[in-house]
N, C-alpha and C positions, 0 to 999 in steps of 0.2 A: 374746529378749534375747541379746546377744552382747557379751562384754568383749574389747576389742582387746588386742594385744600391748603390754606396757609399753615406753615409749620415754623416753629421757632428755630432760627439758625444759630444765633449767638446771644447770650445774655450779657448785657453791659452793666457796668457799675453805675450807681446813682450819683448825680452831682452832689458836691458837698453843700451847696446852697439849695436846700430843698424847696425854697420859695421861688427864687428867680433863676435857678440853674436850668440849663438846657442841654439837650443831646442833639447833635447835628451829624449829618452823614452826606457823603458824596461818592460818586463812582471814580475809580482810578483809571487814568488814560496812559497809554504807551505812546512815546514819541519816537518816530523813525524818520529822520530828515525833517521835512516841514509838515508831515502828516501826523495826525493824532487818531488813535484807535482806542476803543473802550476795552478794558480788561475785566476779567471775572474776579475783581477784588473791590472791597469797599473800605473807605476811610471814615472813621467816626471820631468825633470829639466830644468829650464830657467836661463840663465846667469844673474846674478844680482838680481834675484827674489827669487828663492828657489826651493824646491822639493814639488810636489803635487802628491797625490795618489787618483785615481778615479776608480769607479766601472764601469763595462761594461754593465751588465744587466739593472741596473737602474742608468743611468749616473748621478753621483753626486760626489762631493768632500767629501772624508772621512778623509783626513789628509793632513796637509801642514806644511812645515818646512822652515824657512827663513834662508838666508845666507847673508853675507855682500854685499853691492852693487857692489863692485869691484871684486867679486869672479867670476871666469870662470870655468865651469865644464870641466874636461878633459876626462871623460868617462861617459857612461850611468849609472844612479844610480842602485844599487842592493838592493832590499827589499825582506825580507823573513818573513814569518808568522809562528810562532811556535805554534802548536796546543797543547792543554792541555789534558793529559790523565786522569786527576782527576778534581775535582771541583775547578779548579784554573783558573784565567783569562789567556787568551792567550796573547802573546806579539808579537810586530812587530819591527823588526830591519831594519833600512834603512841606507845604507852606500853610500858615494859619495866622490869623489876626486876633489879638487879645487886648483886653483892657484890664487894668488893675482892679476896677470895681465898676458897678453899673453907672455911676455918675462921673467916672474919670473922663477927662477930655483927651488924653493922649492915647493913641492906638499904636500898638507895636506889631511888627511883622516878624514872624518866626520862620526859620529855615531848619529842617532836619534832613541831612544828606547821609546816605550810607551805600555801601556796595552790596550787590546781590549776586550770589549768596554771601551772607555776612559771616566773617570769621568770628571765632569765639572771643578773641582778645581785641576785636575791633570795637571802637566806640563811635557812634554816629556824630558827624560834624553838626554843630549847632551855631546859629547866628541869629541875632536880634537887632532890629533897626526900627527907629521911630518913623512913622509916616509923616508926610508934609502937611496933610489935611486932617482936620479934627472931626469931620462929619462921620456918620455911621457908614461902615463898610458894607457894600452890597454883595460883591463876589470877587473871587480871585481866579486868575487864569494865567496860562503861560503862553509866551510868544516864541516859537522856535526860531533859531537863527539860520540864515542861509549859509550852507557850507558845500564844498565840492562833494560829489557823489562817492569818491573813493577815500575820503578822509573820515576819521572818527572824531566826533566832538559831541560833548554833552552841553554845549553852550546854548543858552536860551535866556529870555527875559521874562520876568514875572510882572503882570499888570494887575493893579488893585483898583477897583472901580467903587466909588462912593455913591451914596444915595443922592447927593446934591449935584451929581454930574462931574465931579472931579475925578481925574485919572492920574495914577502914579505908576511909573514904569521903572523898575530897577533890574540890575543884573542878577544872574542866577545865584550868586553868593551874597547878594544884598550889599555889596561893598560900594557899588557905583549907582548913581541915579541917572538913568538913560534920558528920560524926559518926563515932564508933567504938564498937564493941560486940563481944561474944563470944558464942558459942553456949552457954557455961556459964551466962551471965546470962539468956539468953532462954529456955532449956529446961533445967529443973532435972533432967530425966531423961537428960541427954546423957551423964553418966558422969564428969564432972569432968576432971581433967588428963590422964587416960589415954586420952581420946578423940582419934582421929585422923581428919581429914576426907580422904576418898578422891576425892570428886567434887563439883563445884559447877556449877550451871547457873542462869542468870537468864533469865526469860521473862515474857511478859505474863500478867496474871491472867485476862484474857478467854479466852486460849488454854487455860490450865490448867483453866478451868471446863468446857471441852468434854470433857476426858478424865480428867486427873489428879484433879480435884476434882468430878467429875460428880455423885457421890452424896454428897459431903461438904458438905452445906449448912450443917452446924454450924461448919465451918471458915471458910466465907465469910460467915457472919452478921455478925461484927464489922466487915466491910468494906463491906457493901451499903448502909448507911444513913448519912446525915449527921446533924448535930445537929437539923436541922429536920424530920427524918423522911423526907425525899425520898431516893430511891435515886440514887446517882451512877453505877451501871452499871459499877463497877470501873474507871472511867476514871482513869488516872494511877497505877495500882498494878502493881508487878512482883512476881513470885513467885520466890523464891530457894530452890532445892532443894539440900540437902546430904546426902550419904551418908557416914555415919560408921561407925567400927569401933573397938572397944576393943583396945588394944595387948595382944597375947598371947592374945586370945580366938579362938574358932573361927569358922567361916563363919556360924553361926546367929546371931551377935550383931551383924549389920549393921542399921542403922536409916536411914530416910529422913525427914529433917526438912524441913518445908515452912514457909518464912518469907515474910512479906509486906513489901515495901519500897515506900514511897511516893515517887513522883517529886517532885522539888522544883519548885514553880511559880515562874515568872518574873514573874507579875502579882500573886500573893497573898502577903502577908507576915504574915497573922494566923492561919495554920493552926497549931494547937497539938497536932495529933495526932502520936504517936511515929513516927519515920521507919521503924522496923523493929520487927516484932513476930512472935511465934511463933503458928503456926496449928495444926499437927497433926504428930504423929510416928508413923510407921508402921514396924513391924518386918518386914524382908524374910525370907521363909522360906529355909531352906538347900536347895540343889539336891541335895546328897548324892552328887554325882558328882566323883570325884577321878581325874584322868588322870595317870598317872605320867610324869614328865619329868625328864631329867637337868639341865635348865636351869630355874632359877626364873623363870617368866614373870611379867611385871607385869600388874596388873589394869587393866581399862579398862571404862568405862561410856558408854552412849549413852542419852539420855532424850529422848523426844518427848512433851511435855506435852499437846499437842492430841489425841493418840490414846491417851494413858495407857499407853505401852509403854516399858519399861526393858530394855535389853540389857546383860548383864554378861559380860565375857570374863575367865575365870579358869582357870588351869591348862590352857589350850589348848582349853577347851570354852566354848560360848555358851549362856547361860541367858536366857530371855525371861520377864519379869515383866509381868503384867497388873495395872495399878494403877487400873482403872476401877471396881472394887468397893469394898466397905467395907474389906476387908483385901486386901493384895497376895497374888497367887497365881502359881505358875509355870505358864505356858502351854506352853512347849516347851523342850527341852534338845537341843542339837546337839553331840554329842561330836566330838573330833578324829578325822579320817579317816586319811589317810596320815601327816600331820605335824601337830603342835599348832598351832592358830591363835594368831597373835601380834598381830594388829591387825584392827579392824573399822571399817566406816563405813556409815552409813545411806543407802539409795537411795530408799526409799519407806516408807510406814507399816508395811509387812509384809515388806520385802525389805532385806537387808543384804549387804554384800560382805565376806568374811573372807579375810585374807591369811595364808599360811603360807610356809615356806621352799621348798615345791614347787609351789604353785599358788595361784591366786586364784579363789574360789568365790562364787557368788551363791546365797543361800538364801532360801526363802520360809518365814519363821518361823511363819506361821499354820498351815500344813499340814505343816511339816517336810520340805520338798522342795528339791532342788537345781535351780536354773534354768539355770546356766551354769558351765562350768569352763574356766579358762585355765591351761594347763600350760606354755605357751611363755613362760618368763621369761628369755629370752636377753638382753634389754635390761638386766636387773639384773646378770647375770654379766659382760657386757661392761663395765659401769660399774665393776665391781670390778677388772677386769683393767687398766683405764686408770690405776688408782692406782699410786703408787710402791711400791717394795718395802718402804720403811720404815713406811708407814702401812698397817697391817693392817686388814682390814674389821672394823668393830665389830659388825655384825649381818648375818646372811644373809637376813633378811626385811625387806621394806619396811614402813614405818610410814605407814598411811593417814592423810591429813590432812583432805581435804574432797572432796565431790562436788558439782559445779555442774550442776544439772539443766537450766538454760537452754541450755547448750552441750553437754551430755552428756559431760563430761570428768571424770575421776577423777584426783586429785593425791595423790601419796605422796612420802615422804622416805626415801631409801635411802642411808645413810651421809652423804656430802656432796653428794648430787645430788637434784634434784627430778625425780620420775618422773610421767609422765602416761599415761593410757590412756582410750580412748573406750568409752562404754557406749551401745550402739545397741539400740533396740527394733524389733520386726518391722514394726509399722505406724507410719510416720512421719506427722506432721501430724494425728493423731487422738488423742482423749482415751483414755488407756490406763488400764485398771482393774487394780490389783494385788490379790493375795490371792485369786484365783479358783481354785476347785477344779479347773477344767478344765486350767489350766496346771500343776497339781501331779500329775496322773495319770501313773503310771509313772516318777516322779522322786523317790520317797521315799528318805530316807537312813536309816541304821541308828540306832535310838533308843538312848538312854543306858541303861545297866544300872541296875536299881533299887538303892537304898541298903540297907544291912543292917538298918536300923531299921524298914523298912516290913514290914507283915504280908504273908505270902505267900498267905494264904487270901483268895480273891476270891469274892464271892457270885455265884451263877448269874444270868446275864442272861436265860435262857430257862427255861421249865418243864422238868421232868425228862422228861416224856413226849416233848416235842419233841426233846430230846437223845438219847433212846433210839431214836427213828425215824431221826435223823441217823446214829446209830451203825450201825443196820441197813443204811442205804444205803451207808455207808462200807465195811462188810464186803462187801456185794455188789459194790461197785466194785473192791475189792481182789482179789476172786476173778476178776472180769472182766479185771483187769490181768494176772494170771498167765496166763490163756488167750491174751490178746492178745500178751504178750511171747513166748510159745512160737510163735504163728502168725507173728509178725514175724520171729523167728529162722529159721523154716522158709521164709520168703518166700511164705507161702500168702495171697495177697491176697484171694481169694474168701472164705475162711473168716474172715479178719480183718475184712472189711467186714460180713459177716453177723453176727458176734458184736457188733461195735460198734453196728450198726443195731438189733439186738435190745435192747441196753441203752438206746439213745437213743430207742427206740420210733419208728423211721422205717421206713415200708413201702417196697415196691419198685413200680416202674412195670411195666405189662404189656410183655412182650417185643415188640419191633418187628421188622418184616422189614427186614433190613439192606440187601438189594439194592434193594428198593422205595424205601427212604429215600434211598439214594444216587442212584438213577435219578431220583427226584422232585426232588432238590435240584440236581443238576448241570444239567439242562436249564433250570431257572429261572434259575440263575446265568449260563448261557450266553446265555439270552435277554436278561438284563439287560445283558450285555456286547456284544450284537450290534452296537450302534451306537457303542460307546465308543472312537472313534478307532482303527480297525484299522490305518491306515497311519502312525500316529504323528504326524499333522499337528495343529496347534493347533486347538482347538474354538472355538465362538462364545462370546461373553461370557455367563457364568452357567451353562454346561453343567457338570455334575458331573464331577470328575476321579477317578482311581483312588485317590488318597491322602486328600485332605481331604473328598471328597464321595462315598465309596464307597456303593453301594446296600445296602439291607437284605438282599438276596439273597446278596451276596458275604459279608457278615458271618455270615449263617446258615450258608453253606457252610463257612467257615473254622471256625466253632464246632463244627459236626457232625464235620468231619474231624479237629479237634483232640481231641474226645472219643474218637473211634476210635483216634487216634494214641496217646493216653495209655494206653488199654486194651491196645493192641498192644505198647507198651513194657513193660508189666508182666509179660510172659512168658506170658500166657494164650493158649490156642489160639483162643478165640472171645471176642466182646465180653461184658463183665461186665454183669450185670443192673443197671439204673440205679435209683438211689434216687429216691423220690418226695418231693422237697423242697417241701412245702407252705409257704405264707407264714408259718405259725406256727413252722415249724422253721428258717426262715431269719432270724428276728429274734434280735438279740443277747440272750442269756440269761446272767445272772450265775451262775445255778446250774450251768451247764455249763462253767464256766471250767476246772475240773479236767480234764474230758474234752478240752477244747480244747488245754490245755497238754500233755497226754499225746500227743495226735495230732501236735502240732507236734514234740515230742521224738522221735517215731518217724520222721517224714518228714525232718527236718533233723538233722544231727549235726556234731560237730567232728572234724576229722581227727586221727588218732592222733599223739602226740608223736614217734613213731618215724618219721613220714613226713619227706620232704625239706623240706616247708614247715613253718615255725615256727608252733606253735599259739598260744602266749601269750608275752608278753615278761615282763620282770622285774616290771612293775607290774600284771600280771594283766589286760592289755588284749588282747582277741582281734583277730586280723588278719582282713581281709576275705576272704582266700583260704582260710581254715580251715573255712568252712561249706560243706557239700555235701548233696545229696539222696541218702539211702541207701535210702529206701523210699517208693514213690509209689502209694498206693491212690487210684484216680481219683475214686471217690465221696466219700471222706473229704476229698480235696483240694478238690473242688467245694463240699462242705459248709462247709469253712473259708472259702472265697472268698465264698459267698453270705451267710454270717453276719458277714462283716467281721472275721474273727479272724486273717487272714494279715497281721500287722503285725510290724515289727522289734522293738517292745517286747515283744510276746508271745513272739516267738522267743527273745529274750534271757532271759525268765523261764523258758521251757521248757528252755533249755540251761544254766540256773543260772549265768548270767554276771552279774557285778556291774554295777549300774546306774551308768553314767557317760556323759557326752556322747561320749567317744572310742569306747567300745564301741558306743554307739548308731549312730554314723556308720559304723563298720566293719561292723556287722551289716547295716545298710541296704544298703551296697554288696555285701556278701557274699550277701545274699538274692537279688539280681538275678543275680549271677554263678552262684549255685548252680542257678537255674532254667535258665540258658543251658547250663551244663555237663551238666545232666540231659537236656536236649532241644536239641541244636544246631539243629534245624529251626525253633525259636522258636515252635512252636504253643502250648506251655504258657505261654510269656511273653505271647502274645497274649490268651489267656483270662484270665490274671492281670491284665493291664492293663485288660481289659474289665470285670471285676467288682470287683477290689480297690481300696482307697483308699490310694494311695501318698503319701508325703510328696514334697516338691519335690526333695529330694536323690535319692530312689529313682527318681522319674520322669526326672530328668536322667541318672542312671546308665543307665537303660534306653535313653534316646535315644542316649547315647554308644556303647553296644554296637551298637545298630542302625545308627548312622552308620558305625561301623567295619566292620560286615558289608557295607554297601552301597558303601563306598569301595574302589576297585580299585587304589589307589596302594600299592605294596609298600614296607614299611620295610626298608631294607638291613641286616638282621640275619643273613643267611646266612653272610657271611665269619666272624663271631664264632663261630658254631656249628661251622663247619668247622675253625677254629683249635683249638677245644676238642677236637674229635674227633681231630685230628692229634696234639695233646698227649697225649690219653689213649692213643692207639695207640702213641705213642713210649714211654710208661711201661709199656706192656704190659697195660693194663687191658682193652682190647677185643680183644686178639688173644692167641691162645695161643702156645705155643712154635713152632708151625709157620706162624704168620702168618695163620690163618683164624679167622673168628668162631665163637663157641659156638653150639650149636643153640638154647639158650634166648634168646640175643640175636637170632638170626635170626627166631625165632617172634615175639618182642615187636615187632621192627621191622616184620615182615609184618602183624601185627595192627593196628599203628598206621597203616600205609599203607592197609589195607583199610577201617578206620574213617573215615579222611580221604576215601577214595574214595566211601564210602556217603554221607557228608555232602555232598560235592560233587555227587553224582548227585541227591540229594534237593533240593538247592538249585536245580539247573538245572531240575528237574521242576516244582515249584511253590513253591520257597522264596522267590522274589522277591515273589510275591503275599502270602505270609504276612508277610514283612518290611514290605511296604508298608502292610498293614492294621495291623500292630503299631505302626509309626511314626505312623500316623494317630491311633490311640488315645492314644499317648503325647503327641503334640502337643496334642490336644484337652484332655487332663488338665492338661498344663503351662499351657495358656492360662487355666485357672481360678485360678491363683495370682496374687498381686499382681505388677505389672510390675517394680518395683525388685528384688524377690526373684528373679524369673526371670533378669534380667541378672546378678545376683550369682552365682546357681547355675551358669549357663552359663559365666561367666568362671572360676569355681572348679573345675568338674569337667571341662570340655572344653578341649582345646588350641585354638590359633588355627586350625590347619588343619581341625579338626573343626567349629569354628563356621562357618568359611567354607564348608565342604562342606554344612552345614545350610542356610546361606543359598542355596547353589546349588539345593538340593532345594526350598526354598520358592519360588524363582524359577521352577523347572520347574512346580510346582503352580499358580503364578499364571498361567503361559502355557497349560498344559493345561486349566485350568479355564475358559479363555475370557475371563479378565478383562482381558487386554491386546488383545483383538480387538474389532471393531465389530460391531454388530447387522446392518449391511448387508453384512458379509463372508460371508454364507451361500453355500455352494457346493452342487453336486449331491451330493457325497459325504457331506454331513451331513444331507440331507433325505430322508425316506422318500417313499413314493408319495403319502401324504396331504399332504405339504408341511409336516410338523411335525418339528422336530429331536428325535432320540431321547434326548438328554441330559436332558430334563425341564426343570422350572422352575429359575430361578436360586436359589442358596442364599446368602442374606445372611450366614449364620453362617460359611461357608467363607471369604469374603473378609475378615471381621473377624478370624478366627483367623490367616489367612496374613499379613495386614498387621501385626497386633500382634506376632506372633512374629518377623516380619522386622525390625521396629524394635527389639525386645529383643535379637535376635542381633547387630544392628549396634552397639547400645550395649555389648554384652558384648565386642566386639572392641576398641573404643576407638580413639582416634587413634594411640596408640603401636602397637597391633596392626596397623593398616593399614600403618604405615611399615615394620614388621619382617616382615610376612607374605611379601612378595615375595622378600626376601633368603633366607628359610628354604626356600621352595618356589616355583619360578617359576610353577607353575600357580595360585597364590593371588595373582596380581598384582592390585593394587587399581585400576589405571587403567581397564582395560577393564570390570571389574565395576561400578565406580561409574557409568561412562557408561551401561552397559546398565541398571542399576537406575533411573537417572534417566529413561531413555526408557520403561521398563516401567511405572514408577509414573505417569508422565504419561499413558500410554495407558490404564491402569486408571482413573485419575481422570476421564479424558475419557469412558470408558464409563459410569462412575457418573453423570456429569452427563447423558449421553444417556438413561440409564435413568430418571433423575428427570424429564427432559423428556417422555419417552414416557408415563410414569405420569401426568403432569399432563394430557396430551392425551387419553389413554384413560380418564381418571377418570370422565367422564360416561357413557361406554359401559359401563364395568364396573358403575357404580351402577345403570344401567338394566337391565343383564343380570341382576344379582342380584335386583332387584325382579321382573323378568319370570319368573325361575326360581321364585320363591316363589309368584307368581300361578298358574303352571301346575301346582303341586302336586308331590308326590314323583315321581321318575323310576322307571319300572317296566320290567321285561323286560330286553331286551338292552342298552338304554341304561344301566340301573343297573349291570349287570355291567361295561360298558366304563368307567363312571365310577370304579368301585372299582380297576380295574387301571391307570387313568391314560390310557386311550386316548381319542381325540377322538370326540365324538358328532356324527353327521351330521344336519343339519336341511335338509329340502327347502324351498327358496325359489325361486319362479319368477323367471326372468330379467326378465320384463316387469313384475314387481311393484315399481314404483319406490317406493311408499309404505312397503313393508316394509324398505327400506334406509335409511330416514330415522328419526331419533329423534323421538318425539312432543314437543309443546310442554310445557315444564316438566320434561322428562326423567323423567316419572313414569308408571309402568305402572298399569294398572287393578287395583284391589284385588280379590282373589279372593272368591268367594261362599262364606261359611262354611257347612258342611253341618249346623250345629247352631245352636241359640239358647239363651239363658239363660232358664230358667223360674223358678218360684217357689222361693225359698230358694237361688238360685244353681245349680240343677241344670241339666245340659246335656240339652236335648231335641232329638232328631234331626229335621231338617226333612223333609217329604214331597217327592216329586218334583214335585208340582204347585207347591208353595211355591218350590222352587228355580227352576223355569221362570218363575214369575211375577216373581221378583226379577231374573232374567236379562233378561226383556223390558222391565222398567222402566229398565234401564240404556241401552236403545236410544233413539235420538232419535225425535221425532214424525215420522210419515210425511207428507210434504208434496210437492206437485208444483206446478210453475209452467207456465203455458201461454205459449208463445212464438209470437207472431204475426209473420209477415213481410209 
């Protein structure tokens, strides 16, 4: 999941009363029958101005209604859209409550009705009615009327709920008063006149039965039966949920009142049942968490009756209540992180988005995990800057209004502007499951502190004997840590690995002969490369190339040389003894997490704050360049790779970094950079790519570094360094009084030059082979991710020049792999003495990877990238590349069609050859050895044997004679030689002769 940067959707006018004026907003719903659905439209009200309705997908004003200049809106407007089941225009009803002034006692209910689409000469219908109660209005909602399925009606009732618990229901045109009631009359336990309603929600009873009233059959019993005893299945019944609190009471005195509201029927006039009645009252437990804040933050509720989940935002923290049981219980508490939360909105049954003055966060309330964090709120700050100096910002945090899941857009209100942000999920077009534990691993947030009233004594969850054994293991591990710390400080790698292997109970392999292993590996690799295009000419279609189709011998050579290279980098005179990593020791084991984290904390470290590079910023976010490798035991490093514990999340835990998406991104980039800085030859990177499971960001980061190492275009940064050097010399920093460099500076410059020379020499020796194999591993791993994510990651991490350079590499692999050549283009330089190409059989996987990544890279560049690429770098001109790509893709496609044509022609021969091979039995002797190494098997066939060169009728080979038969009970009985000869003679035809007379 990813939350986009908030952007301004619509700028609203300011209230006429700059001191007490307010701007309110609500989502618009569509009514079809008795069901309500959320639309991609927002209704806003501005005091002294009027009501405006805007669309979200295409931001524009579609309707506006004016009110008197002295009018103050007491609640957010309620707008519903009635769909038409026949060829009749739809209608929009908009309701709002106003007062003539802040101190006025009379509240008026306004109605604005119009047809959609509206005619030019049509004027919206307006109606105003005084309400029966004088208390403050809390919310406005509509109650659809029950009508036959084949009839068209826009009839409904509007319900106004007041803060003192009073309810007023009127007809759609405000002409009739349906009913009025109060919570004090319905529920005698509500508390009388001191009760204040904080939240109201109206939903269908059928939805509430799935979660909110799932186990409360006693509350649904009065609603399930009619007078004749038949069940009406809760049809036409709405559930009104009210959360109340006593004035002056603490948080423990909040109650949830569940009321049933019967929808008015348009066909029945004899129903004498009460329109509203009390069902059940539940007491909400207190969270006991108080977050100190200088600003008194308002309380906010979100209720989802179908799942029985209630979210309560209070004092900057979020409390989740589970209402599916007999009594409500607190399932999770998310305290304020950097800044207190001020607004929340529901995304899914278990995911909410919380907004603060510093960030927008997505939380999984089921597991208490953070899913995404958006700290770029520049759109909000810019909106405040556009305001005039007289109108100071009312709030520094946006008030979340609604989330439209159909278009993945979130709408919020910030001062006098509507703000929108996109919410994107990783897999588009697929059913996404929320609340999974897999998505919450490594993303836990800090839990809320316990309240003072809770008992601190917790019963033991395990027997005392088990705890004593765990204490003994803990003591042994602490003693081992002391030894390992001393060995790591002394840089004694051999003793460090022996101590850790003894604790992990890992044995060692038998020492091998280094010279024999090298001599055995290098000839095999040389033999595999003997025919791999020595002159650099393109190969035939399907022949393996060095990058995407490297042989297993090359991989083994690189891996063996990499292990020796790591051991040589550790400072040991000879190769270290290798650990015997059996399959049981390479399986992920939760019991060894402490040892894994300790090993990672010794291998990786954060640079000191006294270094030139900054370690952390003000918000405790680590930078990518602050991670480096300080200690590299080769066996421990391979053990972490084989067990799958070399991940960015575990590195963050080992370095005690706070869990946040920014830190996760920086550590992922820093992990790859640390491996490159540790070994510029990139052998360690190759082994890591071969065994570790990297994320798409880490894989693209590795590709970026490999592309930069293969690119020979120099960035013109030398003049800047020269200017800095001259400025430093002018200030006397690099020169002494006599104008000469210090000895320490000369030594440092000399050491730097020698290190660069060593890296250049090693790169010229075999560095290009290692880089090629590393890039092949990275590209293969990148191809395993979804296509849209690959394009997004390439566009985000790589520059346009680097993406174009990657496209050039893929073009070279397409040509060197032989996919742009024809099968008939075989030449003598590609054919051995036997007439078989040395490249081997075609690899279908290679062409799939090359073509897919080539398409994703082109999508990452985009149309704008092609237009600006040539202006930034002349070598990245798009004209010649696009023309060449078109020709190469056409040639490759022609080769694929030829391969399919040849496969169809030779299909019968292949089928007969396979049957013939089975009839001949297993291959023995020299032929079996040649088959294993991939060399052709010679079959002696006479030139004059014309029948042997023709396929038999039916393309079927003779079935072989089985050397056994099934006896009694299904046992195999070996046949005798006589029986075998008898069966073989029966297969021959009868001996006949014909006498020919002339």
